[in-house]
Each structure stands twice: as C-alpha cells, then as structure tokens.
All heavy atoms as an XYZ file, in Angstrom:
737
protein
N      -6.004     -4.626    -45.272
C      -4.869     -3.913    -44.683
C      -5.331     -2.538    -44.174
O      -4.850     -2.111    -43.157
C      -3.783     -3.787    -45.727
C      -2.483     -3.317    -45.144
S      -1.831     -4.638    -44.093
C      -0.277     -3.899    -43.662
N      -6.265     -1.962    -44.865
C      -6.776     -0.646    -44.473
C      -7.544     -0.688    -43.138
O      -7.468      0.240    -42.384
N      -8.172     -1.818    -42.926
C      -8.919     -1.935    -41.636
C      -8.003     -2.035    -40.480
O      -8.276     -1.458    -39.384
C      -9.847     -3.200    -41.674
C     -10.978     -3.085    -42.694
O     -11.377     -1.937    -43.012
O     -11.442     -4.095    -43.196
N      -6.927     -2.733    -40.645
C      -5.903     -2.836    -39.538
C      -5.313     -1.499    -39.253
O      -5.038     -1.157    -38.081
C      -4.821     -3.852    -39.947
C      -3.797     -4.182    -38.867
C      -4.499     -4.794    -37.614
C      -2.771     -5.134    -39.375
N      -5.068     -0.681    -40.265
C      -4.500      0.638    -40.071
C      -5.379      1.554    -39.302
O      -4.909      2.425    -38.562
N      -6.675      1.387    -39.442
C      -7.637      2.243    -38.679
C      -7.708      1.830    -37.233
O      -8.078      2.703    -36.376
C      -8.993      2.215    -39.339
O      -9.536      0.904    -39.236
N      -7.384      0.625    -36.871
C      -7.406      0.177    -35.499
C      -6.047      0.476    -34.770
O      -5.994      0.372    -33.567
C      -7.699     -1.332    -35.382
C      -9.114     -1.665    -35.624
C      -9.462     -2.423    -36.687
C     -10.096     -1.201    -34.751
C     -10.845     -2.771    -36.889
C     -11.399     -1.502    -34.942
C     -11.746     -2.259    -36.001
N      -5.023      0.772    -35.508
C      -3.706      1.014    -34.923
C      -3.728      2.094    -33.854
O      -3.148      1.928    -32.798
C      -2.667      1.274    -36.016
C      -1.299      1.416    -35.462
C      -0.606      0.338    -34.958
C      -0.674      2.667    -35.433
C       0.671      0.448    -34.419
C       0.565      2.804    -34.893
C       1.259      1.728    -34.445
N      -4.338      3.263    -34.153
C      -4.325      4.290    -33.090
C      -5.060      3.868    -31.774
O      -4.612      4.195    -30.644
C      -5.079      5.455    -33.716
C      -4.932      5.247    -35.167
C      -4.905      3.771    -35.375
N      -6.124      3.085    -31.931
C      -6.831      2.628    -30.753
C      -5.945      1.627    -29.967
O      -5.890      1.676    -28.743
C      -8.182      1.971    -31.167
C      -9.065      3.040    -31.713
C      -8.860      1.330    -29.935
C     -10.332      2.540    -32.368
N      -5.318      0.702    -30.662
C      -4.401     -0.252    -30.043
C      -3.261      0.417    -29.366
O      -2.893      0.174    -28.214
C      -3.919     -1.289    -31.070
C      -5.093     -2.124    -31.543
C      -2.798     -2.125    -30.483
C      -4.790     -3.017    -32.731
N      -2.702      1.441    -30.017
C      -1.605      2.233    -29.457
C      -2.082      2.990    -28.167
O      -1.346      3.003    -27.178
C      -1.092      3.267    -30.445
C       0.069      4.116    -30.030
C       1.284      3.228    -29.785
C       0.395      5.139    -31.107
N      -3.273      3.476    -28.187
C      -3.817      4.178    -27.015
C      -3.944      3.223    -25.841
O      -3.551      3.535    -24.704
C      -5.162      4.767    -27.317
C      -5.728      5.571    -26.226
S      -7.238      6.421    -26.601
C      -8.380      5.052    -26.832
N      -4.391      1.996    -26.049
C      -4.513      1.003    -24.980
C      -3.146      0.661    -24.419
O      -2.962      0.442    -23.204
C      -5.272     -0.210    -25.416
C      -6.746     -0.071    -25.439
C      -7.445     -0.131    -26.656
C      -7.461      0.156    -24.275
C      -8.833     -0.019    -26.662
C      -8.775      0.317    -24.230
C      -9.507      0.223    -25.467
N      -2.154      0.524    -25.272
C      -0.763      0.175    -24.852
C      -0.215      1.302    -23.980
O       0.328      1.077    -22.925
C       0.133     -0.055    -26.028
C       1.605     -0.131    -25.655
C      -0.286     -1.330    -26.778
N      -0.467      2.530    -24.380
C       0.049      3.725    -23.617
C      -0.672      3.780    -22.262
O       0.004      3.946    -21.257
C      -0.151      4.977    -24.404
C       0.072      6.226    -23.532
C       0.789      5.027    -25.593
N      -1.957      3.587    -22.268
C      -2.714      3.606    -20.993
C      -2.220      2.485    -20.054
O      -2.044      2.707    -18.828
C      -4.231      3.424    -21.239
C      -4.996      3.097    -19.982
C      -4.758      4.715    -21.872
N      -1.948      1.300    -20.616
C      -1.495      0.162    -19.784
C      -0.114      0.549    -19.117
O       0.042      0.408    -17.902
C      -1.318     -1.086    -20.636
C      -0.770     -2.210    -19.819
C      -1.588     -2.937    -18.963
C       0.606     -2.560    -19.867
C      -1.061     -3.997    -18.164
C       1.141     -3.597    -19.136
C       0.242     -4.286    -18.260
O       0.749     -5.305    -17.491
N       0.863      1.072    -19.922
C       2.125      1.323    -19.377
C       2.208      2.529    -18.495
O       3.087      2.595    -17.643
C       3.181      1.411    -20.536
C       3.604      0.063    -21.032
C       3.177     -0.381    -22.297
C       4.377     -0.785    -20.305
C       3.556     -1.586    -22.809
C       4.733     -2.025    -20.763
C       4.339     -2.406    -22.037
N       1.359      3.485    -18.656
C       1.437      4.693    -17.826
C       0.390      4.675    -16.648
O       0.614      5.458    -15.752
C       1.169      5.935    -18.659
C       2.384      6.303    -19.484
C       2.396      6.130    -20.867
C       3.544      6.849    -18.878
C       3.535      6.467    -21.606
C       4.630      7.169    -19.608
C       4.609      6.999    -21.000
N      -0.568      3.790    -16.686
C      -1.567      3.811    -15.566
C      -1.739      2.473    -14.925
O      -1.678      2.353    -13.680
C      -2.904      4.279    -16.156
C      -2.904      5.745    -16.632
S      -4.467      6.239    -17.291
C      -5.396      6.436    -15.774
N      -1.924      1.399    -15.644
C      -2.297      0.143    -15.070
C      -1.029     -0.526    -14.500
O      -1.036     -1.028    -13.333
C      -2.969     -0.749    -16.085
C      -4.278     -0.087    -16.520
C      -3.230     -2.150    -15.537
C      -4.959     -0.800    -17.706
N       0.040     -0.654    -15.253
C       1.241     -1.283    -14.725
C       1.846     -0.734    -13.486
O       2.131     -1.405    -12.524
C       2.279     -1.397    -15.856
N       1.972      0.635    -13.385
C       2.507      1.212    -12.187
C       1.541      1.009    -10.946
O       1.994      0.757     -9.832
C       2.584      2.708    -12.441
C       2.649      2.820    -13.921
C       1.876      1.682    -14.446
N       0.223      1.014    -11.172
C      -0.718      0.684    -10.129
C      -0.546     -0.721     -9.604
O      -0.611     -0.949     -8.391
C      -2.110      1.006    -10.557
C      -3.166      0.841     -9.495
C      -3.036      1.784     -8.345
O      -2.476      2.889     -8.532
N      -3.409      1.377     -7.175
N      -0.377     -1.650    -10.517
C      -0.205     -3.081    -10.130
C       1.091     -3.214     -9.347
O       1.138     -3.966     -8.355
C      -0.228     -3.956    -11.374
C      -1.590     -4.137    -11.958
S      -1.723     -4.990    -13.529
C      -0.507     -6.257    -13.451
N       2.162     -2.514     -9.792
C       3.455     -2.609     -9.096
C       3.344     -2.014     -7.673
O       3.816     -2.616     -6.738
C       4.475     -1.812     -9.895
C       5.865     -1.876     -9.344
C       6.820     -1.136    -10.222
C       8.208     -1.119     -9.637
N       9.155     -0.320    -10.440
N       2.647     -0.912     -7.553
C       2.424     -0.301     -6.203
C       1.622     -1.175     -5.328
O       1.914     -1.309     -4.084
C       1.763      1.065     -6.387
C       1.605      1.832     -5.108
C       1.112      3.241     -5.370
N       1.036      3.946     -4.147
C      -0.082      4.113     -3.429
N      -1.186      3.566     -3.841
N      -0.054      4.808     -2.313
N       0.602     -1.850     -5.818
C      -0.256     -2.714     -5.020
C       0.565     -3.914     -4.549
O       0.411     -4.356     -3.403
C      -1.448     -3.146     -5.801
N       1.411     -4.436     -5.383
C       2.239     -5.591     -5.017
C       3.277     -5.145     -3.896
O       3.456     -5.908     -2.962
C       3.011     -6.074     -6.239
C       3.765     -7.367     -5.990
C       4.550     -7.796     -7.218
C       3.655     -8.275     -8.340
N       4.392     -8.781     -9.477
N       3.801     -3.987     -4.049
C       4.738     -3.499     -3.047
C       4.052     -3.258     -1.684
O       4.584     -3.584     -0.644
C       5.366     -2.178     -3.537
C       6.459     -1.625     -2.680
C       7.065     -0.375     -3.309
C       8.150      0.208     -2.481
N       8.664      1.395     -2.977
N       2.826     -2.728     -1.688
C       2.073     -2.503     -0.484
C       1.664     -3.806      0.182
O       1.641     -3.932      1.413
C       0.837     -1.638     -0.769
C       0.220     -1.051      0.422
C      -0.690      0.108      0.148
O      -0.531      0.769     -0.882
O      -1.593      0.350      0.968
N       1.298     -4.805     -0.634
C       0.965     -6.124     -0.112
C       2.184     -6.719      0.614
O       2.077     -7.308      1.688
C       0.469     -7.042     -1.196
C      -0.101     -8.335     -0.760
C      -0.672     -9.124     -1.895
C      -1.287    -10.396     -1.420
N      -1.841    -11.189     -2.534
N       3.364     -6.587     -0.015
C       4.587     -7.101      0.595
C       4.892     -6.382      1.928
O       5.251     -6.994      2.879
C       5.761     -6.947     -0.394
C       7.056     -7.457      0.161
C       8.139     -7.217     -0.847
C       9.503     -7.602     -0.231
N      10.638     -6.997     -0.939
N       4.656     -5.046      1.911
C       4.892     -4.243      3.135
C       3.980     -4.737      4.259
O       4.427     -4.914      5.382
C       4.625     -2.776      2.816
C       4.527     -1.896      4.040
C       5.686     -1.504      4.654
C       3.318     -1.453      4.522
C       5.599     -0.675      5.795
C       3.218     -0.704      5.601
C       4.379     -0.289      6.264
N       2.720     -4.947      3.996
C       1.800     -5.399      4.981
C       2.127     -6.803      5.513
O       1.947     -7.096      6.681
C       0.350     -5.419      4.462
C      -0.319     -4.076      4.490
O       0.072     -3.213      5.282
N      -1.251     -3.889      3.636
N       2.682     -7.696      4.639
C       3.076     -9.005      5.086
C       4.297     -8.984      5.957
O       4.499     -9.880      6.785
C       3.319     -9.869      3.855
N       5.136     -7.962      5.791
C       6.427     -7.883      6.557
C       6.290     -7.144      7.866
O       7.256     -6.985      8.586
C       7.496     -7.249      5.710
C       7.950     -8.082      4.536
C       8.948     -7.394      3.648
O       9.154     -6.105      3.774
O       9.521     -8.031      2.755
N       5.079     -6.641      8.192
C       4.912     -5.941      9.467
C       5.168     -6.916     10.643
O       4.798     -8.072     10.543
C       3.505     -5.349      9.549
C       3.211     -4.132      8.694
C       1.749     -3.784      8.787
C       4.069     -2.941      9.132
N       5.733     -6.408     11.707
C       5.974     -7.229     12.812
C       5.734     -6.440     14.158
O       5.699     -5.201     14.103
C       7.388     -7.828     12.783
C       8.517     -6.821     12.744
C       9.843     -7.487     12.497
C      10.987     -6.505     12.435
N      10.844     -5.457     11.416
N       5.727     -7.145     15.259
C       5.499     -6.465     16.522
C       6.680     -5.547     16.805
O       7.847     -5.827     16.488
C       5.448     -7.482     17.678
C       4.180     -8.321     17.694
C       4.213     -9.279     18.799
C       2.984    -10.209     18.804
N       3.028    -11.172     19.873
N       6.391     -4.377     17.328
C       7.411     -3.403     17.673
C       7.661     -2.399     16.606
O       8.380     -1.400     16.830
N       7.142     -2.583     15.377
C       7.328     -1.602     14.280
C       6.639     -0.300     14.644
O       5.491     -0.314     15.049
C       6.782     -2.149     12.976
C       7.727     -3.141     12.347
O       8.863     -3.349     12.824
O       7.316     -3.746     11.315
N       7.319      0.816     14.420
C       6.692      2.118     14.491
C       5.997      2.400     13.155
O       6.648      2.309     12.124
C       7.674      3.194     14.891
C       8.252      3.026     16.269
C       9.192      4.123     16.613
C       9.697      3.877     17.972
N      10.610      4.919     18.442
N       4.743      2.790     13.222
C       3.987      2.997     11.988
C       3.155      4.258     12.070
O       2.993      4.841     13.119
C       3.033      1.761     11.743
C       2.100      1.482     12.912
C       3.822      0.510     11.429
C       0.780      2.034     12.747
N       2.612      4.617     10.883
C       1.671      5.719     10.792
C       0.524      5.229      9.934
O       0.678      4.637      8.889
C       2.351      6.942     10.038
C       1.323      8.082      9.948
C       3.590      7.404     10.769
N      -0.731      5.482     10.430
C      -1.889      5.045      9.668
C      -2.200      6.028      8.584
O      -1.689      7.200      8.631
C      -3.098      4.852     10.580
O      -3.460      6.141     11.101
C      -2.868      3.884     11.697
N      -3.094      5.671      7.689
C      -3.475      6.591      6.609
C      -4.203      7.828      7.120
O      -4.232      8.849      6.453
C      -4.255      5.872      5.575
C      -3.425      4.863      4.801
C      -4.200      4.107      3.755
C      -3.283      3.128      3.034
N      -3.956      2.313      2.069
N      -4.785      7.673      8.319
C      -5.481      8.843      8.930
C      -4.564      9.702      9.732
O      -4.979     10.666     10.336
C      -6.650      8.295      9.763
O      -6.187      7.508     10.812
N      -3.270      9.294      9.869
C      -2.285     10.114     10.545
C      -1.951      9.755     11.960
O      -1.297     10.513     12.692
N      -2.461      8.638     12.453
C      -2.228      8.219     13.802
C      -0.864      7.538     13.872
O      -0.540      6.558     13.155
C      -3.327      7.219     14.308
C      -2.996      6.693     15.699
C      -4.695      7.876     14.306
N       0.014      7.962     14.773
C       1.336      7.405     14.970
C       1.266      6.426     16.136
O       0.581      6.644     17.111
C       2.378      8.527     15.326
C       2.662      9.403     14.222
N       3.872      9.518     13.636
C       1.868     10.343     13.586
C       3.869     10.416     12.698
N       2.668     10.976     12.631
N       1.964      5.306     15.948
C       2.024      4.316     17.025
C       2.982      3.223     16.809
O       3.761      3.265     15.876
N       2.880      2.241     17.721
C       3.783      1.053     17.645
C       2.874     -0.184     17.636
O       1.920     -0.262     18.441
C       4.749      1.043     18.851
C       5.725     -0.058     18.784
C       6.788      0.153     19.889
C       6.266     -0.140     21.215
N       7.309     -0.178     22.259
N       3.232     -1.175     16.816
C       2.369     -2.346     16.757
C       2.629     -3.221     17.981
O       3.783     -3.547     18.276
C       2.767     -3.190     15.461
C       2.368     -2.325     14.217
C       2.022     -4.511     15.426
C       2.719     -3.005     12.918
N       1.543     -3.608     18.673
C       1.603     -4.484     19.788
C       1.259     -5.860     19.446
O       1.910     -6.860     19.895
C       0.676     -3.996     20.923
C       1.068     -2.673     21.569
C       0.032     -2.362     22.697
C       2.434     -2.774     22.198
N       0.190     -6.069     18.630
C      -0.289     -7.418     18.215
C      -0.633     -7.406     16.763
O      -1.102     -6.433     16.222
C      -1.531     -7.743     19.039
C      -1.359     -7.864     20.482
C      -2.725     -8.099     21.172
O      -3.618     -8.711     20.539
O      -2.854     -7.706     22.380
N      -0.406     -8.541     16.100
C      -0.807     -8.766     14.731
C      -1.741     -9.978     14.718
O      -1.439    -10.991     15.235
C       0.384     -8.997     13.824
C       1.273     -7.812     13.579
C       2.553     -8.243     12.925
C       0.592     -6.783     12.760
N      -2.915     -9.818     14.078
C      -3.883    -10.926     13.976
C      -4.029    -11.261     12.501
O      -4.588    -10.479     11.715
C      -5.181    -10.503     14.586
C      -6.120    -11.653     14.689
O      -5.920    -12.710     14.150
N      -7.216    -11.441     15.441
N      -3.513    -12.430     12.108
C      -3.600    -12.871     10.706
C      -4.952    -13.365     10.354
O      -5.293    -13.367      9.185
C      -2.550    -13.936     10.398
C      -1.142    -13.430     10.503
O      -0.921    -12.226     10.193
O      -0.265    -14.187     10.816
N      -5.730    -13.770     11.353
C      -7.090    -14.289     11.091
C      -8.013    -13.292     10.419
O      -8.676    -13.575      9.450
C      -7.674    -14.792     12.387
C      -8.660    -15.981     12.200
C      -9.226    -16.417     13.529
C      -8.208    -17.046     14.380
N      -8.705    -17.590     15.639
N      -8.033    -12.090     10.994
C      -8.949    -11.044     10.439
C      -8.198     -9.822      9.934
O      -8.762     -8.763      9.691
C     -10.001    -10.660     11.423
C      -9.423    -10.042     12.681
O      -8.152    -10.078     12.875
O     -10.222     -9.617     13.553
N      -6.895     -9.903      9.675
C      -6.008     -8.864      9.107
C      -6.127     -7.585      9.912
O      -6.269     -6.492      9.344
C      -6.375     -8.618      7.656
O      -6.089     -9.711      6.883
N      -6.024     -7.692     11.189
C      -6.015     -6.519     12.094
C      -4.753     -6.447     12.878
O      -3.981     -7.378     12.915
C      -7.233     -6.503     13.022
O      -7.152     -7.646     13.882
C      -8.545     -6.444     12.298
N      -4.517     -5.308     13.493
C      -3.427     -5.154     14.413
C      -3.826     -4.207     15.527
O      -4.633     -3.352     15.346
C      -2.138     -4.699     13.638
S      -2.306     -3.094     12.843
N      -3.155     -4.365     16.662
C      -3.416     -3.486     17.811
C      -2.208     -2.541     17.856
O      -1.028     -2.978     17.864
C      -3.546     -4.258     19.118
C      -3.659     -3.290     20.310
C      -4.729     -5.199     19.033
N      -2.525     -1.228     17.843
C      -1.491     -0.189     17.846
C      -1.518      0.562     19.142
O      -2.605      0.923     19.630
C      -1.694      0.738     16.662
C      -1.714     -0.006     15.345
C      -0.702      1.841     16.679
C      -2.133      0.840     14.188
N      -0.347      0.754     19.735
C      -0.236      1.537     20.940
C       0.053      2.974     20.578
O       1.048      3.225     19.897
C       0.850      0.974     21.843
C       1.010      1.756     23.121
C       2.123      1.209     24.031
O       3.071      0.630     23.500
O       1.993      1.386     25.248
N      -0.802      3.882     20.973
C      -0.626      5.301     20.729
C      -0.387      5.991     22.031
O      -0.454      5.360     23.090
C      -1.844      5.884     19.957
O      -2.949      5.830     20.846
C      -2.111      5.142     18.677
N      -0.203      7.315     22.024
C      -0.060      8.101     23.231
C      -1.297      8.023     24.110
O      -1.237      8.155     25.328
C       0.263      9.547     22.898
C       1.584      9.754     22.175
S       2.992      9.462     23.257
C       3.060     11.015     24.065
N      -2.452      7.815     23.502
C      -3.693      7.840     24.242
C      -4.208      6.458     24.644
O      -5.217      6.323     25.247
C      -4.786      8.586     23.507
O      -5.019      7.896     22.241
N      -3.520      5.407     24.183
C      -3.935      4.076     24.536
C      -3.810      3.080     23.379
O      -3.084      3.386     22.397
N      -4.469      1.986     23.490
C      -4.405      0.937     22.438
C      -5.601      1.085     21.509
O      -6.744      1.299     21.983
C      -4.431     -0.441     23.028
C      -3.174     -0.703     23.940
C      -3.321     -2.110     24.581
C      -2.188     -2.294     25.522
N      -2.314     -3.586     26.240
N      -5.338      0.851     20.176
C      -6.380      1.013     19.172
C      -6.206     -0.162     18.187
O      -5.119     -0.527     17.856
C      -6.229      2.330     18.409
C      -7.374      2.483     17.399
C      -6.208      3.548     19.330
N      -7.349     -0.733     17.805
C      -7.359     -1.824     16.872
C      -7.623     -1.258     15.456
O      -8.585     -0.549     15.252
C      -8.402     -2.875     17.215
C      -8.349     -4.125     16.382
C      -9.346     -5.125     16.922
C      -9.216     -6.456     16.168
N     -10.094     -7.482     16.746
N      -6.744     -1.580     14.482
C      -6.840     -1.099     13.159
C      -6.768     -2.249     12.150
O      -6.200     -3.277     12.419
C      -5.641     -0.147     12.795
C      -5.898      1.305     13.125
C      -5.522      1.885     14.302
C      -6.502      2.114     12.160
C      -5.740      3.196     14.559
C      -6.757      3.485     12.450
C      -6.320      4.006     13.639
O      -6.565      5.299     13.883
N      -7.267     -2.016     10.971
C      -7.086     -2.933      9.856
C      -5.634     -2.754      9.355
O      -5.092     -1.603      9.345
C      -8.023     -2.610      8.678
C      -9.497     -2.912      8.973
C      -9.758     -4.370      9.048
O      -9.162     -5.149      8.222
O     -10.529     -4.797      9.863
N      -5.006     -3.826      8.970
C      -3.635     -3.732      8.402
C      -3.583     -2.840      7.192
O      -2.591     -2.151      6.910
C      -3.090     -5.138      8.069
C      -2.578     -5.895      9.216
C      -2.097     -7.210      8.765
N      -0.955     -7.627      9.583
C      -0.280     -8.736      9.364
N      -0.638     -9.517      8.369
N       0.716     -9.011     10.151
N      -4.647     -2.846      6.393
C      -4.664     -2.079      5.149
C      -4.656     -0.584      5.392
O      -4.416      0.190      4.486
C      -5.817     -2.494      4.280
O      -7.017     -2.206      4.945
N      -4.952     -0.162      6.613
C      -4.999      1.282      6.941
C      -3.653      1.818      7.344
O      -3.556      3.008      7.622
C      -6.036      1.553      8.017
O      -5.586      1.000      9.245
N      -2.619      1.034      7.310
C      -1.261      1.494      7.661
C      -0.625      2.058      6.382
O      -0.628      1.450      5.333
C      -0.399      0.351      8.233
C      -1.030     -0.139      9.527
C       1.037      0.807      8.471
C      -0.367     -1.349     10.133
N      -0.156      3.263      6.493
C       0.441      3.993      5.365
C       1.869      3.521      5.099
O       2.723      3.733      5.957
C       0.417      5.481      5.597
O       1.121      6.159      4.610
N       2.123      2.970      3.933
C       3.444      2.533      3.584
C       4.404      3.687      3.489
O       5.522      3.672      4.006
C       3.420      1.720      2.277
C       4.722      1.186      1.835
S       4.623      0.186      0.347
C       3.970      1.360     -0.813
N       4.008      4.758      2.801
C       4.901      5.870      2.531
C       5.304      6.579      3.831
O       6.498      6.864      4.065
C       4.218      6.870      1.588
C       4.017      6.382      0.206
C       2.765      5.602      0.029
O       1.908      5.628      0.971
O       2.606      4.920     -1.023
N       4.300      6.890      4.690
C       4.638      7.623      5.955
C       5.436      6.766      6.863
O       6.323      7.267      7.570
C       3.330      8.115      6.599
C       2.632      9.172      5.818
S       3.632     10.653      5.542
C       3.828     11.271      7.161
N       5.167      5.452      6.943
C       5.897      4.580      7.823
C       7.376      4.504      7.399
O       8.278      4.474      8.235
C       5.290      3.185      7.850
O       3.943      3.325      8.258
C       5.968      2.226      8.761
N       7.561      4.481      6.034
C       9.013      4.425      5.635
C       9.738      5.694      6.019
O      10.891      5.639      6.423
C       9.055      4.256      4.069
C       8.559      2.897      3.597
C       9.457      1.750      4.070
O      10.664      1.925      4.189
O       8.874      0.677      4.363
N       9.066      6.832      5.994
C       9.712      8.121      6.519
C      10.024      8.034      7.966
O      11.065      8.500      8.387
C       8.796      9.293      6.155
C       8.716      9.632      4.704
C       7.796     10.783      4.445
C       7.628     11.033      2.949
N       6.681     12.106      2.669
N       9.131      7.465      8.742
C       9.303      7.362     10.189
C      10.501      6.444     10.464
O      11.326      6.718     11.313
C       8.040      6.850     10.936
C       8.320      6.418     12.347
C       6.987      7.909     10.874
N      10.624      5.349      9.743
C      11.706      4.388      9.966
C      13.043      5.016      9.582
O      14.071      4.749     10.212
C      11.474      3.156      9.057
C      10.410      2.234      9.594
C      10.229      1.063      8.704
N       9.185      0.182      9.206
C       8.738     -0.834      8.521
N       9.180     -1.145      7.336
N       7.748     -1.597      9.027
N      13.107      5.870      8.559
C      14.363      6.503      8.139
C      14.820      7.479      9.146
O      16.076      7.663      9.348
C      14.209      7.112      6.766
C      14.131      6.084      5.646
C      13.972      6.781      4.308
C      13.879      5.693      3.231
N      13.574      6.313      1.925
N      13.917      8.227      9.806
C      14.326      9.299     10.754
C      14.627      8.700     12.120
O      15.335      9.323     12.878
C      13.219     10.335     10.881
O      12.025      9.721     11.391
C      13.005     11.046      9.590
N      14.155      7.524     12.417
C      14.370      6.945     13.741
C      15.712      6.233     13.853
O      16.408      5.926     13.016
C      13.275      5.957     14.077
C-alpha cells in the first residue's frame, strides 16, 4: 500500500498535464481539421502568414488551394489557412 501512495503524486501530475495540455490541443486540432474540410470556393480567408484573399480552387488530391489576392493568384497549402483570422474576417463581412 505504501508503494501505491508514492506513485500517486506522479499519476496525479500526468492527469493534470493531460487535462490542461493534451486534451485542449487535441480538441483544437480536431476543430481545425473540420474547418479545413469545410472550406469552399468563394470563401474569404487569411493565411497564417497574413495574406488576405478569396479561394478560387480547391484541390483535394494534394491538399492545396488557389487564392486570389490583390496582386494575383497564389497556390497555398490548405493547412496554411488561419482558422482564427478567417473567422474574424467572416464576422466583419
């Protein structure tokens, strides 16, 4: 019984780390994956590097999209689209 008592603080530490670090990160990753799957042509987006534009084409084969910006068309990875900034753009438009 004494051996189990000495492991309790370590077990408690792993539980705390899971609920405060791992679980929220998994939830955020799932939400971002859903966001990327729901992108469609015509959506106004912002990339993680700060480029504003509108989606012209979506390519499911290699997970890319063509974005129309003020300076022309640019091909980006879907994972480079910022979920947080795009949501702010959608709310103000």
